[in-house]
C-alpha positions in Angstrom: 102.4 136.7 144.7 102.0 134.0 147.4 103.9 133.7 150.7 105.3 130.4 151.9 106.3 130.0 155.5 109.1 127.5 156.4 110.1 126.6 159.9 113.9 126.1 160.3 116.0 125.4 163.3 118.6 127.8 164.6 121.3 125.2 163.6 120.0 125.0 160.1 119.7 128.8 159.9 123.4 129.1 160.8 124.4 126.2 158.6 122.9 127.7 155.5 124.4 131.1 156.3 121.0 132.8 156.3 121.1 136.5 157.3 117.6 137.7 156.8 114.0 136.6 157.5 112.7 137.1 154.0 114.0 135.8 150.7 112.6 135.4 147.3 112.0 131.8 146.3 114.9 131.9 143.8 117.3 133.2 146.5 116.1 130.3 148.8 116.7 127.8 146.0 120.2 129.2 145.4 121.1 128.9 149.1 119.8 125.3 149.3 121.5 124.3 146.0 124.8 125.7 147.3 124.5 123.7 150.5 123.6 120.5 148.6 126.6 121.0 146.3 128.8 121.5 149.3 127.6 118.3 150.9 127.9 116.4 147.7 131.5 117.6 147.2 132.4 116.7 150.8 131.0 113.2 150.3 132.8 112.8 147.0 136.1 113.7 148.6 135.5 111.3 151.5 134.7 108.5 149.0 137.8 109.3 146.9 140.0 109.1 149.9 138.4 105.9 151.2 138.9 104.1 147.9 142.3 105.6 147.1 141.0 107.6 144.1 142.3 110.9 145.6 145.9 109.8 144.7 145.2 109.3 141.0 147.0 111.4 138.5 145.2 113.3 135.8 146.4 110.8 133.3 145.0 107.9 135.3 141.7 109.8 135.7 141.6 110.5 131.9 142.2 106.8 131.2 139.4 105.8 133.5 137.0 108.3 131.9 138.0 107.1 128.4 137.5 103.4 129.4 134.0 104.1 130.8 133.0 106.1 127.7 134.3 103.4 125.4 132.4 100.7 127.4 129.2 102.8 127.2 129.6 103.3 123.5 130.1 99.6 122.9 126.9 98.5 124.6 
């Protein structure tokens, strides 16, 4: 097994909710993946609000998805 050392700021340490100094690589990947997912969701919500998509009903969303799928199928 190899050891990989990574320098991380105190701010990043807190941001990722780290609570130990040693992790397996898979644990580290899980933590980073969760943070990336959180950031992506936050950005998606911001964009939806900016462009008025956050007010769409489920029927409107379904219609948009159907239209995109039909357009892709017809290409």
